[in-house]
C-alpha positions as CSV (number, residue, x, y, z in Angstrom):
1,M,-3.5,-64.1,22.8
2,A,-5.8,-63.2,19.9
3,V,-8.3,-61.7,22.3
4,G,-5.5,-59.5,23.7
5,V,-4.5,-58.3,20.3
6,L,-8.2,-57.6,19.4
7,F,-8.6,-55.7,22.7
8,M,-5.4,-53.6,22.0
9,A,-6.7,-52.8,18.4
10,W,-10.1,-51.8,19.8
11,Y,-8.4,-49.6,22.5
12,A,-6.1,-48.0,20.0
13,N,-9.1,-47.1,17.8
14,S,-11.5,-46.0,20.5
15,S,-9.1,-44.1,22.7
16,K,-8.2,-41.5,20.1
17,R,-11.6,-41.1,18.5
18,N,-13.2,-37.7,18.8
19,V,-10.1,-36.0,20.3
20,I,-7.6,-33.5,18.9
21,L,-3.9,-33.8,19.4
22,C,-2.6,-30.3,20.3
23,R,1.1,-29.8,20.1
24,Y,2.6,-26.6,21.7
25,R,6.1,-25.3,21.1
26,R,7.5,-23.3,23.9
27,V,10.0,-20.5,23.7
28,N,12.8,-22.8,24.7
29,K,11.9,-25.2,21.8
30,T,10.4,-27.9,24.1
31,M,7.1,-29.4,23.0
32,V,4.0,-30.1,25.1
33,V,1.3,-32.5,23.8
34,K,-2.3,-32.6,25.0
35,F,-5.4,-34.3,23.9
36,V,-8.7,-32.3,24.0
37,K,-12.2,-33.2,23.1
38,M,-13.4,-32.5,19.5
39,Q,-16.1,-30.1,20.9
40,S,-13.6,-27.9,22.8
41,R,-13.2,-24.3,21.8
42,Y,-9.8,-23.8,23.3
43,V,-6.8,-25.6,24.9
44,I,-4.7,-24.4,27.8
45,F,-0.9,-24.5,27.6
46,D,1.3,-22.9,30.3
47,G,-1.7,-21.0,31.7
48,G,-2.8,-19.4,28.4
49,K,-5.8,-20.2,26.3
50,F,-5.2,-21.2,22.7
51,D,-8.1,-21.1,20.2
52,I,-9.1,-24.3,18.3
53,I,-9.9,-23.5,14.7
54,P,-11.4,-26.5,12.9
55,G,-10.2,-25.3,9.5
56,R,-6.6,-25.7,10.7
57,I,-7.0,-29.4,11.7
58,I,-4.8,-31.9,9.8
59,F,-4.8,-35.7,10.3
60,Q,-1.7,-37.5,11.1
61,W,-0.7,-41.0,12.2
62,Y,-0.4,-41.3,16.0
63,N,2.1,-44.1,16.9
64,N,3.4,-43.0,20.3
65,G,3.2,-45.7,23.0
66,F,3.3,-49.5,22.8
67,V,-0.3,-50.0,21.7
68,H,-0.3,-47.2,19.1
69,M,3.1,-48.4,17.8
70,L,1.5,-51.7,17.0
71,F,-1.8,-50.1,15.8
72,P,-1.3,-46.6,14.5
73,Q,-4.3,-44.3,14.6
74,W,-5.3,-41.3,12.5
75,V,-5.6,-38.3,14.8
76,A,-6.8,-34.8,14.3
77,T,-3.8,-32.5,15.0
78,L,-3.2,-28.8,15.7
79,D,0.2,-27.1,16.0
80,Y,0.7,-24.1,18.3
81,S,3.6,-21.8,19.1
82,W,4.3,-19.7,22.1
83,N,3.9,-16.4,20.3
84,S,0.3,-16.8,19.0
85,R,-3.0,-18.0,20.4
86,F,-4.0,-19.3,17.0
87,P,-2.8,-22.6,15.5
88,H,-0.4,-22.8,12.5
89,N,-1.8,-22.8,9.0
90,P,-1.2,-26.3,7.7
91,N,-0.7,-25.1,4.1
92,N,2.3,-22.8,4.8
93,M,2.9,-23.2,8.6
94,E,2.2,-19.4,9.1
95,I,0.5,-18.2,12.2
96,T,-2.5,-16.0,11.3
97,A,-5.8,-15.3,12.9
98,E,-7.5,-15.6,9.6
99,T,-10.2,-18.2,9.2
100,P,-12.7,-18.4,6.4
101,Q,-15.2,-16.5,8.5
102,T,-12.8,-13.7,9.3
103,R,-11.6,-13.6,5.7
104,K,-15.3,-13.2,4.6
105,A,-15.8,-10.4,7.0
106,L,-12.5,-8.7,6.0
107,N,-13.5,-9.0,2.3
108,K,-16.8,-7.3,3.1
109,E,-15.1,-4.6,5.1
110,E,-12.5,-4.0,2.3
111,W,-15.3,-3.8,-0.3
112,V,-17.2,-1.2,1.8
113,E,-14.0,0.8,2.3
114,S,-13.1,0.8,-1.4
115,Y,-16.7,1.7,-2.3
116,Y,-16.7,4.8,0.0
117,K,-13.1,5.7,-1.0
118,G,-14.3,5.8,-4.7
119,A,-17.4,7.8,-3.8
120,K,-15.5,10.3,-1.8
121,P,-14.6,13.5,-3.7
122,S,-10.9,13.7,-4.3
123,S,-8.9,16.5,-2.9
124,A,-5.2,17.4,-2.9
125,K,-3.0,17.4,0.2
126,N,-4.5,19.0,3.3
127,G,-7.6,20.2,1.3
128,K,-5.6,22.6,-0.8
129,L,-6.3,22.7,-4.6
130,G,-3.5,22.9,-7.1
131,F,-3.1,26.0,-9.4
132,L,-4.9,24.5,-12.3
133,Q,-7.7,23.1,-10.2
134,Q,-8.1,26.4,-8.5
135,W,-8.3,28.5,-11.7
136,L,-9.9,26.0,-14.0
137,P,-13.5,27.5,-13.8
138,W,-12.2,31.0,-14.6
139,I,-10.0,29.8,-17.4
140,A,-13.1,28.0,-18.9
141,I,-15.2,31.1,-18.7
142,L,-12.4,33.3,-20.2
143,L,-11.9,30.7,-23.0
144,V,-15.7,30.8,-23.8
145,I,-15.6,34.6,-24.0
146,V,-12.5,34.6,-26.3
147,V,-14.0,32.0,-28.6
148,A,-17.4,33.9,-28.7
149,F,-15.6,37.1,-29.5
150,Y,-13.5,35.4,-32.3
151,F,-16.6,33.8,-33.9
152,N,-18.5,37.2,-33.6
153,S,-15.7,39.1,-35.4
154,K,-15.4,36.4,-38.1
155,M,-19.2,36.4,-38.6
156,Q,-19.2,40.2,-38.9
157,G,-16.4,40.0,-41.5
158,F,-18.3,37.2,-43.3
159,G,-21.5,39.3,-43.2
160,A,-19.6,42.3,-44.7
161,T,-18.3,40.1,-47.5
162,L,-21.7,38.7,-48.0
163,D,-23.1,42.3,-48.2
164,Q,-20.5,43.1,-50.9
165,V,-21.4,40.0,-52.9
166,I,-25.1,40.8,-52.7
167,D,-24.4,44.4,-53.9
168,K,-22.4,43.2,-56.9
169,I,-25.1,40.7,-57.8
170,N,-27.7,43.5,-57.6
171,T,-25.7,45.9,-59.8
172,I,-25.1,43.2,-62.4
173,T,-28.8,42.1,-62.6
174,K,-30.1,45.6,-62.8
């Protein structure tokens, strides 16, 4: 009897080692369960290939059947739905194709896009410039001319006043 119990414990441990329990939910809410080898890249449910993403694997107790009911076994598990070929994210049960590798590539792509977006010269809608953007160079030139004319006239007035002061000083000192 003891040999039989030891044999059942050994069988429970070795039969589910290096396999992944894949659970597939169909449209009609039925569930299909398959075991695949740990080295597999995909599992086939209802004629469709479903990707195996190692980062989405969670470990759960497997206790189906007589032997495993007596000796539960930790088994790697992936959950799939009919509407996506990627397994559910175990953290929030969402279905996304995002893995750490694709997130790294997406981050790189987003960084390059933002770099070139920042380096690209800005323009208004359909390449048309606004009123102020269109006339700004001419307004700046006109402003420089007005300021130069103002300072020139003030300096001439200041020079005339200075000449009068010099003349008065010269008449006083003579």
